RODO-2510 file (C-alpha; in nm, 4 decimals, decimal comma):
residues 492
     n   res          X          Y          Z
     1     m    10,0198     7,5202    11,2067
     2     s    10,3788     7,6518    11,1909
     3     r    10,5522     7,7544    10,8730
     4     d    10,7900     7,4679    10,8923
     5     s    10,4991     7,2158    10,9246
     6     d    10,3442     7,3740    10,6354
     7     r    10,6651     7,3376    10,4199
     8     d    10,6779     6,9655    10,5240
     9     t    10,3179     6,8904    10,4292
    10     l    10,3601     7,0612    10,1016
    11     i    10,6610     6,8797    10,0104
    12     d    10,5105     6,5665    10,1190
    13     l    10,2171     6,6065     9,8972
    14     f    10,3619     6,7576     9,5760
    15     s    10,7434     6,7098     9,5697
    16     t    10,8699     6,4080     9,3548
    17     r    11,1960     6,4673     9,5163
    18     g    11,2898     6,2673     9,8350
    19     r    11,3136     6,4434    10,1522
    20     g    11,5401     6,3805    10,4483
    21     t    11,8502     6,2936    10,2495
    22     q    12,1892     6,4604    10,3328
    23     a    12,1749     6,6323    10,0172
    24     d    11,8569     6,7899    10,1015
    25     t    11,9921     6,8953    10,4289
    26     l    12,2823     7,0642    10,2715
    27     d    12,0564     7,2277    10,0262
    28     e    11,8428     7,3719    10,3132
    29     t    12,1295     7,4972    10,4964
    30     a    12,3495     7,6473    10,2113
    31     p    12,2783     7,6461     9,8410
    32     a    12,5337     7,4883     9,6158
    33     s    12,7619     7,6992     9,4094
    34     g    12,5641     7,5795     9,0879
    35     t    12,2402     7,6678     9,2135
    36     s    12,0651     7,9724     9,0263
    37     t    12,0227     8,2928     9,1967
    38     s    11,6589     8,2555     9,1673
    39     v    11,6415     7,9681     9,4236
    40     a    11,8299     8,1999     9,6620
    41     a    11,6126     8,5010     9,6090
    42     g    11,2979     8,2982     9,6660
    43     r    11,4266     8,1716     9,9894
    44     a    11,5128     8,5283    10,0982
    45     a    11,1839     8,6526    10,0044
    46     r    11,0124     8,3775    10,2211
    47     r    11,2471     8,4491    10,5031
    48     n    11,1606     8,8262    10,4879
    49     t    10,7768     8,7261    10,4790
    50     r    10,8121     8,5171    10,7923
    51     a    11,0190     8,8165    10,9830
    52     s    10,7518     9,0546    10,8788
    53     g    10,4610     8,8349    10,9756
    54     t    10,2700     8,8998    10,6365
    55     r    10,1030     8,6449    10,4242
    56     a    10,3201     8,4502    10,1732
    57     s    10,3107     8,5546     9,8194
    58     l    10,4890     8,3924     9,5084
    59     s    10,8116     8,5455     9,3892
    60     p    10,8025     8,7140     9,0436
    61     i    10,9729     8,4049     8,8875
    62     a    10,7136     8,1727     9,0575
    63     n    10,4304     8,3926     8,9101
    64     a    10,5782     8,3653     8,5722
    65     i    10,5785     7,9909     8,6093
    66     l    10,2248     7,9826     8,7554
    67     r    10,0951     8,1752     8,4262
    68     e    10,3151     7,9517     8,1900
    69     a    10,1804     7,6369     8,3633
    70     r     9,8044     7,7600     8,3547
    71     r     9,8515     7,8250     7,9765
    72     e    10,0182     7,4737     7,9578
    73     l     9,7103     7,3068     8,1033
    74     g     9,4769     7,4930     7,8907
    75     s     9,3114     7,6665     8,2008
    76     e     9,2760     7,9889     8,0125
    77     d     9,0294     7,8525     7,7785
    78     d     8,8932     7,5181     7,9352
    79     m     8,8558     7,5954     8,3085
    80     s     8,5283     7,4834     8,4164
    81     i     8,3355     7,6384     8,7088
    82     s     8,0901     7,3456     8,6832
    83     g     8,3752     7,1043     8,7517
    84     d     8,3245     6,9018     8,4069
    85     r     8,6974     6,8762     8,3689
    86     e     8,9357     6,6689     8,5934
    87     i     9,2943     6,7502     8,6214
    88     g     9,5100     6,5516     8,8475
    89     e     9,7891     6,6661     9,0709
    90     e    10,0385     6,4511     8,8687
    91     q     9,9320     6,6315     8,5507
    92     i     9,9610     6,9793     8,7352
    93     a    10,3236     6,8744     8,8559
    94     k    10,4284     6,7725     8,4976
    95     a    10,3093     7,1177     8,3665
    96     v    10,5220     7,3022     8,6430
    97     d    10,8344     7,0800     8,5674
    98     k    10,7966     7,1576     8,1972
    99     v    10,7649     7,5231     8,2182
   100     c    11,0517     7,5145     8,4528
   101     q    11,2691     7,3018     8,2016
   102     n    11,1705     7,5133     7,9058
   103     r    11,2421     7,8313     8,0622
   104     g    11,5463     7,7370     8,2395
   105     h    11,4148     7,8233     8,5966
   106     q    11,5356     7,6514     8,8957
   107     i    11,3024     7,6522     9,2032
   108     d    11,3181     7,4670     9,5406
   109     d    11,0675     7,2302     9,6554
   110     v    10,8685     7,4721     9,8614
   111     e    10,8120     7,7075     9,5918
   112     r    10,7328     7,4467     9,3456
   113     a    10,4789     7,2940     9,5982
   114     e    10,3222     7,6402     9,6390
   115     i    10,2867     7,6977     9,2685
   116     i    10,1184     7,3451     9,2432
   117     v     9,8731     7,4464     9,5336
   118     h     9,7794     7,7558     9,3631
   119     l     9,7078     7,5721     9,0290
   120     k     9,5153     7,2921     9,2182
   121     r     9,2919     7,5602     9,3719
   122     d     9,2575     7,7331     9,0470
   123     l     9,1478     7,4171     8,8647
   124     l     8,8756     7,3291     9,1164
   125     g     8,5324     7,4795     9,0364
   126     w     8,5718     7,7878     9,2425
   127     g     8,9637     7,8130     9,2689
   128     v     9,0733     7,9846     9,5928
   129     l     8,7112     8,0339     9,7007
   130     q     8,6136     7,6644     9,6709
   131     p     8,6270     7,5927    10,0757
   132     l     8,3827     7,8888    10,1205
   133     i     8,1541     7,7613     9,8621
   134     d     8,1623     7,4156    10,0228
   135     n     8,1003     7,5556    10,3804
   136     p     7,7248     7,5079    10,4449
   137     e     7,7601     7,8031    10,6680
   138     v     7,8699     8,0503    10,4412
   139     t     7,5971     8,2568    10,2665
   140     d     7,7861     8,5324    10,0895
   141     i     8,1550     8,5766     9,9793
   142     h     8,2950     8,9104     9,9225
   143     c     8,6295     8,9934     9,7462
   144     y     8,7646     9,3355     9,7815
   145     d     9,0898     9,2748     9,5915
   146     y     9,3245     8,9853     9,5348
   147     q     9,4410     8,9837     9,9150
   148     t     9,1130     9,0287    10,0902
   149     v     8,8324     8,7702    10,1006
   150     v     8,5417     8,8406    10,3440
   151     l     8,2788     8,5817    10,4267
   152     q     7,9345     8,6239    10,5617
   153     r     7,7373     8,3877    10,7815
   154     g     7,3884     8,5372    10,7692
   155     k     7,4511     8,8930    10,8591
   156     i     7,7801     8,8445    11,0262
   157     s     8,1133     8,9324    10,8233
   158     e     8,4245     8,7664    10,8802
   159     t     8,7818     8,8103    10,7300
   160     t     8,9386     8,5064    10,5882
   161     g     9,3026     8,4239    10,4993
   162     l     9,2354     8,3324    10,1553
   163     h     9,4099     8,5230     9,8660
   164     w     9,5344     8,4959     9,5162
   165     p     9,9074     8,4987     9,4524
   166     s     9,8882     8,8310     9,2546
   167     p     9,6470     9,0770     9,1056
   168     d     9,6734     8,9192     8,7545
   169     s     9,5716     8,5816     8,8924
   170     y     9,2583     8,7564     9,0587
   171     s     9,1594     8,9201     8,7424
   172     s     9,2036     8,5981     8,5456
   173     f     8,9714     8,4286     8,7946
   174     i     8,7053     8,6864     8,7424
   175     d     8,7366     8,6653     8,3675
   176     r     8,7166     8,2842     8,3650
   177     v     8,4192     8,2700     8,5957
   178     l     8,2236     8,5273     8,3952
   179     l     8,3210     8,3804     8,0492
   180     r     8,1278     8,0775     8,1620
   181     l     7,8161     8,2927     8,1725
   182     g     7,9011     8,4701     7,8525
   183     k     7,9895     8,7823     8,0341
   184     s     8,2985     9,0251     8,0652
   185     l     8,4038     9,3155     8,2735
   186     s     8,5339     9,6259     8,1063
   187     t     8,5438     9,9965     8,1286
   188     q     8,2299    10,0163     7,9026
   189     q     8,0657     9,7194     8,1059
   190     h     8,1887     9,8067     8,4469
   191     t     7,9204     9,6073     8,6452
   192     v     7,8164     9,2515     8,5785
   193     d     7,5283     9,0706     8,7740
   194     a     7,4692     8,7104     8,6575
   195     s     7,3439     8,3869     8,8069
   196     f     7,4427     7,9997     8,7750
   197     p     7,1937     7,7292     8,6961
   198     d     7,2332     7,6086     9,0458
   199     g     7,1297     7,9278     9,1935
   200     k     7,4694     8,1045     9,2810
   201     r     7,4675     8,4621     9,1992
   202     i     7,7728     8,6730     9,1233
   203     c     7,8119     9,0385     9,0982
   204     a     8,1266     9,1887     8,9668
   205     v     8,2396     9,5538     8,9449
   206     h     8,5328     9,6692     8,7265
   207     e     8,8465     9,8169     8,9264
   208     s     8,8066    10,1476     8,7109
   209     v     8,5018    10,2370     8,9433
   210     c     8,6103    10,0835     9,2604
   211     g     8,8442    10,3563     9,4337
   212     a     9,1546    10,2371     9,5999
   213     r     9,0593     9,8633     9,6032
   214     g     8,9062     9,6324     9,3260
   215     p     8,7865     9,4821     9,1389
   216     f     8,4951     9,3876     9,3558
   217     v     8,3173     9,0387     9,3563
   218     t     8,0286     8,9383     9,5515
   219     i     7,9045     8,5632     9,5339
   220     r     7,5687     8,4724     9,6893
   221     v     7,5413     8,1138     9,7753
   222     p     7,1869     7,9941     9,8263
   223     r     7,1724     7,7447    10,1145
   224     v     6,8350     7,5819    10,0269
   225     p     6,9655     7,4044     9,7315
   226     e     6,6728     7,1763     9,6613
   227     t     6,3814     7,3862     9,5348
   228     t     6,0949     7,1969     9,6970
   229     l     5,8313     7,2280     9,9691
   230     e     6,0186     6,9731    10,1698
   231     s     6,3333     7,1954    10,1817
   232     l     6,1404     7,4864    10,3176
   233     v     6,0536     7,2490    10,6219
   234     s     6,4005     7,0807    10,6414
   235     y     6,5729     7,4061    10,6526
   236     q     6,3347     7,5547    10,9025
   237     v     6,2231     7,8206    10,6719
   238     a     5,8583     7,7807    10,7948
   239     p     5,6491     7,4907    10,9536
   240     p     5,4529     7,2479    10,7601
   241     l     5,1269     7,4212    10,7975
   242     i     5,2382     7,7428    10,6708
   243     v     5,4172     7,5952    10,3659
   244     n     5,0906     7,3790    10,2891
   245     y     4,8739     7,7077    10,3343
   246     l     5,1049     7,8835    10,0584
   247     a     5,1042     7,5823     9,8347
   248     a     4,7399     7,5404     9,8403
   249     l     4,6899     7,9007     9,7323
   250     v     4,9595     7,8791     9,4561
   251     r     4,7943     7,5554     9,3173
   252     t     4,4572     7,7424     9,2371
   253     c     4,6278     7,9694     8,9967
   254     e     4,4053     8,2611     9,1225
   255     h     4,6084     8,4480     9,3578
   256     t     4,8966     8,6862     9,3296
   257     f     5,1859     8,6774     9,5923
   258     m     5,4373     8,9291     9,7057
   259     v     5,7406     8,7731     9,8662
   260     a     5,9285     9,0579    10,0591
   261     g     6,2403     9,0921    10,2684
   262     e     6,5578     9,2465    10,2885
   263     t     6,8638     9,1273    10,0955
   264     g     6,9621     8,7824    10,1210
   265     t     6,6513     8,6436    10,2980
   266     g     6,5647     8,3790    10,0503
   267     k     6,2959     8,5682     9,8512
   268     t     6,3858     8,4125     9,5130
   269     t     6,4315     8,0951     9,6734
   270     m     6,0756     8,1169     9,8241
   271     i     5,9086     8,1566     9,4755
   272     r     6,1211     7,8888     9,3301
   273     c     6,0054     7,6452     9,5794
   274     l     5,6511     7,7378     9,5417
   275     g     5,6710     7,7122     9,1744
   276     t     5,6916     7,3345     9,2194
   277     q     5,3214     7,3645     9,2837
   278     f     5,2328     7,5218     8,9370
   279     r     4,9772     7,2987     8,7620
   280     a     5,1279     7,1016     8,4635
   281     d     4,8632     7,2793     8,2357
   282     e     4,9571     7,6295     8,3165
   283     s     5,1468     7,8636     8,0703
   284     i     5,4079     8,0522     8,2805
   285     i     5,6267     8,3472     8,1824
   286     g     5,9135     8,4746     8,4009
   287     v     6,0524     8,8274     8,3663
   288     e     6,3983     8,9046     8,5147
   289     d     6,7102     9,1073     8,5120
   290     t     6,9212     8,8182     8,5836
   291     p     6,8018     8,4658     8,4931
   292     e     6,7488     8,2831     8,8343
   293     l     6,4020     8,1274     8,8412
   294     n     6,4679     7,8419     8,5991
   295     y     6,1499     7,6550     8,6615
   296     r     6,1271     7,2990     8,5387
   297     h     5,7924     7,3256     8,3979
   298     p     5,7015     7,2105     8,0319
   299     y     5,5472     7,5345     7,9649
   300     y     5,7608     7,7962     8,1201
   301     r     5,9162     8,0846     7,9009
   302     s     6,1609     8,3393     8,0312
   303     l     6,2226     8,6868     7,9276
   304     v     6,5494     8,8729     8,0435
   305     s     6,5988     9,2477     8,0362
   306     r     6,8848     9,3982     7,8346
   307     p     7,0915     9,6931     7,9141
   308     p     7,1901     9,9412     7,6526
   309     n     7,4974     9,8877     7,4380
   310     t     7,8067    10,1105     7,4356
   311     e     7,6227    10,3355     7,1889
   312     g     7,3213    10,3773     7,4433
   313     v     7,0854    10,1851     7,2264
   314     g     6,9179     9,8407     7,2512
   315     e     6,7932     9,8468     7,6040
   316     v     6,5048     9,6187     7,6750
   317     s     6,3465     9,7029     8,0359
   318     l     6,1384     9,4878     8,2531
   319     q     5,8277     9,6935     8,1994
   320     e     5,8614     9,6273     7,8165
   321     h     5,8886     9,2594     7,8850
   322     i     5,5625     9,2467     8,1109
   323     k     5,3680     9,4268     7,8568
   324     t     5,4963     9,1752     7,6083
   325     t     5,3795     8,8829     7,8274
   326     l     5,0235     8,9965     7,7970
   327     r     5,0315     8,9202     7,4194
   328     l     5,1886     8,5739     7,4940
   329     c     4,8802     8,4729     7,6678
   330     p     5,0010     8,3344     7,9993
   331     s     4,8048     8,2077     8,2801
   332     r     5,0629     8,3304     8,5446
   333     v     5,3305     8,6111     8,5321
   334     i     5,6513     8,5977     8,7648
   335     l     5,8459     8,9086     8,8148
   336     g     6,1938     8,8262     8,9301
   337     e     6,2325     9,1470     9,1384
   338     m     6,0145     9,4668     9,1642
   339     r     6,2910     9,7400     9,1406
   340     t     6,1403    10,0251     8,9395
   341     p     5,8180    10,2093     8,9441
   342     e     5,7486    10,1240     8,5722
   343     a     5,8018     9,7537     8,6431
   344     a     5,5811     9,7676     8,9489
   345     e     5,3003     9,9350     8,7583
   346     a     5,3171     9,7022     8,4733
   347     f     5,3146     9,4029     8,6900
   348     l     5,0245     9,5030     8,9149
   349     e     4,8271     9,6110     8,6006
   350     s     4,8751     9,2487     8,4616
   351     a     4,7444     9,1113     8,8063
   352     q     4,4410     9,3249     8,7942
   353     t     4,3423     9,1995     8,4370
   354     g     4,3538     8,8224     8,5565
   355     h     4,6997     8,7275     8,5291
   356     c     4,7934     8,5833     8,8678
   357     g     5,1701     8,5757     8,9524
   358     m     5,4417     8,6360     9,1967
   359     s     5,7212     8,8816     9,2554
   360     t     5,9836     8,9828     9,5074
   361     i     6,0401     9,3200     9,6637
   362     h     6,2603     9,4638     9,9463
   363     a     6,0726     9,5529    10,2670
   364     r     6,1285     9,5465    10,6301
   365     n     5,7978     9,3905    10,7172
   366     a     5,4698     9,2700    10,5470
   367     r     5,2636     9,5767    10,6059
   368     e     5,5560     9,7980    10,4814
   369     t     5,5480     9,5995    10,1601
   370     l     5,2142     9,7709    10,0872
   371     t     5,3642    10,1051    10,1567
   372     r     5,6548    10,0288     9,9365
   373     l     5,4016     9,9493     9,6430
   374     e     5,2287    10,2677     9,7120
   375     s     5,5461    10,4538     9,6908
   376     l     5,6528    10,2762     9,3354
   377     l     5,2951    10,3112     9,1964
   378     g     5,2978    10,6810     9,3092
   379     r     5,6374    10,7598     9,1265
   380     a     5,4921    10,5957     8,8108
   381     q     5,1693    10,7381     8,8296
   382     r     5,2367    11,0992     8,9432
   383     g     4,9279    11,3169     8,9914
   384     v     4,6969    11,0017     9,0593
   385     n     4,5052    11,0077     9,3965
   386     i     4,6497    10,8071     9,6888
   387     d     4,3075    10,6231     9,7138
   388     i     4,3169    10,5215     9,3350
   389     i     4,6793    10,3743     9,3990
   390     r     4,5691    10,1909     9,6939
   391     q     4,2577    10,0331     9,5117
   392     q     4,4884     9,8973     9,2537
   393     i     4,7248     9,7465     9,4989
   394     a     4,3975     9,5890     9,6972
   395     l     4,2864     9,4566     9,3616
   396     a     4,6207     9,3128     9,2379
   397     v     4,7686     9,1555     9,5640
   398     d     4,6198     8,8772     9,7591
   399     v     4,9037     8,7446     9,9871
   400     v     5,2245     8,8988    10,1231
   401     v     5,4968     8,6783    10,2648
   402     w     5,7841     8,8399    10,4421
   403     n     6,1121     8,6672    10,5033
   404     m     6,3648     8,7655    10,7433
   405     r     6,7289     8,6462    10,8592
   406     e     6,7781     8,5781    11,2046
   407     r     7,0645     8,7895    11,3399
   408     s     7,1561     8,5170    11,6205
   409     t     7,1545     8,1940    11,4036
   410     g     7,1982     8,3490    11,0419
   411     r     6,8815     8,1249    10,9390
   412     v     6,6206     8,2576    10,6793
   413     r     6,2715     8,2267    10,8407
   414     t     5,9276     8,3325    10,7233
   415     g     5,8698     8,6182    10,9561
   416     e     5,5129     8,7158    10,8723
   417     i     5,2199     8,6377    10,6349
   418     i     4,9113     8,8691    10,5564
   419     e     4,6187     8,8531    10,3235
   420     v     4,5300     9,1631    10,1553
   421     g     4,1563     9,2382    10,1394
   422     h     3,9437     9,5222     9,9903
   423     f     4,0045     9,8870     9,9934
   424     v     3,7699    10,0295    10,2314
   425     e     3,7378    10,3931    10,3508
   426     g     4,0836    10,4968    10,2535
   427     t     4,2525    10,1842    10,3987
   428     i     4,3642     9,8514    10,2456
   429     q     4,2219     9,5962    10,4883
   430     v     4,4673     9,3089    10,5796
   431     r     4,4351     8,9957    10,7786
   432     p     4,7411     8,8808    10,9663
   433     m     4,7789     8,5132    10,9280
   434     f     5,1083     8,3932    11,0778
   435     r     5,3998     8,5581    11,2654
   436     l     5,7300     8,4324    11,3842
   437     v     5,7346     8,5076    11,7749
   438     e     6,0416     8,2975    11,8930
   439     e     6,3861     8,2734    11,7124
   440     g     6,6662     8,0477    11,7688
   441     d     6,7127     7,6749    11,7561
   442     n     6,3446     7,6112    11,8318
   443     p     6,1554     7,8770    11,6569
   444     k     5,7841     7,9125    11,6882
   445     w     5,5010     8,0683    11,4843
   446     r     5,1900     8,2086    11,6291
   447     v     4,8620     8,1582    11,4156
   448     e     4,7163     8,5166    11,4169
   449     s     4,3880     8,4135    11,2400
   450     w     4,1974     8,0715    11,2362
   451     s     3,9925     8,1746    10,9353
   452     s     4,1124     8,2947    10,5848
   453     n     3,9689     8,4813    10,2985
   454     y     4,0316     8,1497    10,1286
   455     d     3,8973     7,9003    10,3592
   456     e     3,7253     7,7048    10,0863
   457     v     4,0347     7,6534     9,9037
   458     l     4,2301     7,5525    10,1965
   459     e     3,9640     7,2923    10,3061
   460     r     3,9713     7,1398     9,9468
   461     n     4,3476     7,0873    10,0147
   462     g     4,2826     6,9296    10,3530
   463     i     4,3996     7,2321    10,5605
   464     i     4,1692     7,3306    10,8528
   465     l     4,2841     7,6351    11,0218
   466     g     4,0257     7,6210    11,2776
   467     d     4,1955     7,2820    11,4105
   468     a     4,5453     7,4532    11,4289
   469     p     4,7098     7,4943    11,7558
   470     e     4,8088     7,8567    11,8675
   471     y     5,1807     7,7970    11,8103
   472     l     5,3635     7,6099    11,5295
   473     g     5,7032     7,4748    11,5252
   474     f     5,8988     7,1620    11,4301
   475     s     5,9065     6,9594    11,7231
   476     h     5,6834     6,6931    11,5961
   477     v     5,7571     6,7114    11,2046
   478     s     5,8005     6,3483    11,1029
   479     s     5,7277     6,3645    10,7257
   480     g     5,7259     6,6160    10,4252
   481     p     5,4818     6,8765    10,3895
   482     g     5,3142     6,7259    10,0732
   483     s     5,0273     6,5590    10,2832
   484     s     4,7151     6,6925    10,4377
   485     e     4,8411     6,5244    10,7590
   486     v     5,1558     6,7166    10,7700
   487     a     4,9639     7,0248    10,7111
   488     r     4,7621     6,9759    11,0359
   489     t     5,0665     6,9026    11,2188
   490     k     5,0248     7,0378    11,5849
   491     s     5,3432     7,1397    11,7588
   492     a     5,3873     7,2464    12,1230
***
């Protein structure tokens, strides 16, 4: 769309003054003698912008009006990321006109409309970023500075034309988002990692440690919003048989799961969905760096780590919390993400002592997950023989689920599932169960084994692996995965 068309649309939407009159025509061609120099300067700046081919930005006077109008609307204190405050366009326009009148500024219709557009974006839940949040294909949003916003569809990065009018408005946006989470950026607290109740996760880095650009902001938007077993099937993360296989093992409260994958492959989403199968009488404790699990369970408790304060004291680590959970008598322990050797050691020790659980870990395939665990335990238990470390892993872990993201479609899939057996002759025995063999719009999984270490448990839940076809897909899925009928669905 041309700049003139943009201008007409903006005036139609937001201007309270009529268009198409002789006075307007004269005003467009030559400003009247009584018009303030700010109007002429604004037009000259826009002409220069058009000539240079760069993106439009607000003039210094318009930026001042924008800041005053934002204060007038109470946005500095009351802006809501959750969208619980409604402010109409008429109220925004009145605030802009009031600021112009109080400060004696005169601006033309286009600049006034641009100010209103910026304010309207700010007062939406995510301001400038709202169109990306609403786009179901966008999985991550990266902000390099106030002028550069990059989106990701799966693993593919694309530059957008979105931007803030000034560095100050960008910084104000970050402050308002973090304020809703009780966080703030500063030179002392230069990195903030937090999450919203709906699963969105934000990581912000203060400009003092960002080099030439900054501050940096990354927002991860989960695209499986419903944390149910049905959503894993409807979003084609895994076919019904695989989902029911995992759910049946979770319901027993006897098995420990490791959900592995690279960054952004739905690991936390997977354990949240599987968490819907916890029994109602279980006592569950989650241990996390950033609260993301948020299980809706009557007996769920959450412990969150805490970094040291500016004086270097007050830190509470994940491993300390895991040790604390053993005194709180849980039946299941959930570690949000296994990052440090000490946390891995504490979690696997709790699993060996009869507390089943789940955790996520970064790995490139299912078998490499066991190697990663060896590495973490080896760093935590220096000098311990590798056979002892492998015995601990074999005793603690029962099932490894490996998630991946297709490069072609950007979709999250369960790529592989293995069962972990005994430690025999220096090796951890594993049984491959399912593997993704075809990607794209019609993915297929191959059943690697028609028997399981837990056949009795599966049969009690109506899952007969011996009756399963060699390949699984979504061709004949007609209902949710909550029934045994769906669990035995055969796909071509």
